[in-house]
N, C-alpha and C positions, 0 to 999 in steps of 0.2 A: 621675727626671731633673730635674724642676722643683725638687724638694726639695733636691737637691744644689746647684743654682744659688743658691737663696735662702740656704742655709746657708753658701755661699761668700762671701756678702756682696753679690751682684748685686741691683740693684733690679729686682724681678720683677713683671711685669704678667701676669695669667693670665685665661683664659676657657675654660670647659668646658661642654659641653651638659648635664653632670650637675652641678648646683649643689653637691652634697656634696663633689665633688673639689676645686672651687675654694675651698670653705670650709675644707677641711683645710689648704690652702696659705696661706690668709689667716691662720690661727692661727700660722703660722711666719713671717709678715711680708710675704707677697706681697700684691699689690693686685689683687683680682678686679674685672673690668669686664664689661659686659653684652653685648659683641660682639667679633668678630674685628677689626672696624674700629678699635675703641678700643685693642686690643692694638697694632695697626700704628701708630696715631697716637703712642703713648707709648713705642715700643720701637725700638732700633737693630737688634737681632737678634731675629727671630721664628722660633720652632721650632714646627713642625706635627707633631703626633702624633695621627693619626686612623686609621680602619679601612681605607679603600680609596681608589682613584683619584678617584671621584666626590666624596668628602668633601674630599680635598685641593683639587680644583678649586673646590669651593664656598667653602672657606675663603679661597683666593686671590681669588676674585671679591668676597667680602665686604670684603677689604682694599683693593680697587681704589680708587685715588685717595689712598691714605694711604701708598703705597710710593714712595720716591724715592731719589736719590743718597745713599749712606752707609748705607742700610738693607740688611739681608741676610735672606733667607728660607731656613730650613733645613728641608728635607722629610725628616723622620725616619721617615715611614711607608714600608712596603714597597709600592711601586707599579711600574707598567710604565715602562721607560726612556723610551718615547715620551711619556708624561705629563709627565715632567720637562722633556724637550726642548720640548714645546709651551708649558709655563709659562715656560721661559727665554726663548723667542721672544716671548711675550706681554708679559713684563716688560722686554724690552730697551730700549724707549723711555723707560721710567720712570727708568732709572739705577740701580734696585735690583739687588742681586746675588741669585742663587739657587744653592743647592747641593743636590743630592740627597745626603742624609746618613743613610741607614738604619742602624739599630743592630742589633747581635747580642750575645747573652749572656744574655738572659732576665732575670727579676726579681732573682735573686741578684746578678748583675753590676750591674744598675741601682742596687740598694741600696748596693752597695760602691763605686760610682763607677768600675767597671772594665769598662764596655761597650767593644765594638769598633765604630768608626764607619767606614763604607765611603763614601768621598766622591767625587762626580763634579762637575766644574765648574772654575771659574777658580782656579788655585793662589793668586793674590794675595788673592782673597776668602777662601779657606780660612785663610790666615795671619792675616787680620784677625780672624777669629772663633775661632781656635784656643784662646785662653784660656777662652772660654766652653765649648767642647767638652771641654776637659781637666778640667772639674769633674765630668763624669760618664763620661769615657772613659779607658781605659788605653792603647788602641791606636787610632790614627787613620791610615787608609790613603787616600791620594789615588790613585785608580786610572784617572783619565782625565777626559774632558770631560763635559758634561751627559748624564745617563743612565747613565754608567758605574758609579756607585755603586749605583744601583737594579738594574742588570743583575747585578752581583756578588752583591747580596743575594738576588736570585732564585736564582742558582746555589747559594748557600749553603743556601737554604731548600728547594731541590729535594733536596739531600743530607739535610737534617734530616728533612723530612716523609717522604721515601721510606724512610729508615732507621726512622722511627717505625712506619710501616706494616709493615715487615719484622719488627720486634720484636713487634708485636701478633700477627702471623701465627705467628711462631716460638713465642711463649708459648701461643698456642692449641694448637699441636701438642704442646708439652710437657704441657699440662694433659690432653690426650687420652691421654697415656701415664702419667697418674697423678702427675705432678710438679707441686708447687705453684709458684705464681708467685714467691714469696719464695725458695724453694730454687733455682729456675732462675736468677734474677737474681744470687743470691749466687755461684753457680758461674760464670756468664757474665762477671761483672765482674772475674774474675781469669783469664779465658780470652780466646781470640782474637775472640770475637763481641762483646766489649764496645765501647761507644761512649758519646758524650755522652748519648745518649738513655737507655741502660741505667743509666749512672752517676748520672743525675739523675732517675731514674724517678719519676713523680708530678707533675713540673712541667707536662707537657702535659695530664695528667689535670685539673690545677687549672683550666685554661682552660675545660673543660667545665662547671665549677661556678661560677666567679666572673668569667668574661669578661663585659663588658657585654651581649653577645648570648647568653649562656648561657640555655638553656631555650627558645630560639627556633630555627626552621629555618635562620635565617641563619648560625648558628654553624658549620654544616657547610661552607657555601660559603666562609666566612672561613678555615677551617682548610686548605682545599685551593686557595685562590685563587692563591697564589704558584706552585704547580706549573702551573696552567693559564696564568698570565701567561707563564711560561717557554716553554710549548708554542707559544703564540700568537706571542711574540717570535721564537722560533726558526724558525717557519714562514716569516717574511719573508726569512730568509737560507737557507732550504732545509736547515736543520740538523735531522736526525731526532732526536726524543726520544720514542720509542715507550713506554719504560718509565715515563717521567713522565706521559705521557698516560693510561696504564693506571692509574697511581696516583691520578690525578684521578678516574677513573671509580669506583674501589673505595673511595675515601676515606670517603665518607659511610656506607657500609655498615659499615666497620670501626669508625668512631667511634661509630655508634649501638650497635653490639655492645658496645664498651668502656663506653659510658655506662650501658647496662643492667647490666653487671657491677658497676660502681661503685655503682649504685643498690641492687643486691641485697645488697651487703656490709653 
């Protein structure tokens, strides 16, 4: 996403906990700085792409004092709707705008600039930053007030991750019947069981190998966090999500099994 921005001609200031990531963008013309506060000082639009709610809160705390009228924070991470609403309330007196703007489409869409952005927040703020988003997004949906974009991303990811678990389970069954994974997927992808998961098979596997948390126990919680966020959010409105809750419970077992398969190949 950052690469799409700098190549579109935006003056880009970047900070990353991983120096190599910022260095790669510097070679493209971006300006690396040593803190989130420096990003906020030098930028009108600040995009946050981190792992979880705690990291989003930490980034916003680090920018405290450098956010004011005319500045906009875009929370691109998948977080709980309540987190965005809390941050919106905290920033209200500063005059800065904030939008929850989680993205969908995975790496191929990010590379092609065809991501989908699910936006919650003030529509006027969205229109102000739309030219920025259009550098990396093909579809931009404004779905409601603060937290609405985050909620829809959780709903999307419930479908994605539950579907992935079902595919892993179905392929395990196929293997038990003597059918290879490649043969099963070839047939399924022209049958009624096909989905984005089967048609892009391997993209989620890649996360187990090259995600910043790959090789650590934290990767399993990250893979299932959006399912659990949905269960917790739904509990507040007494909406039952028993299948999603079950998916959260079995997710680590399925991913560990898949990781072992990939290692053995």
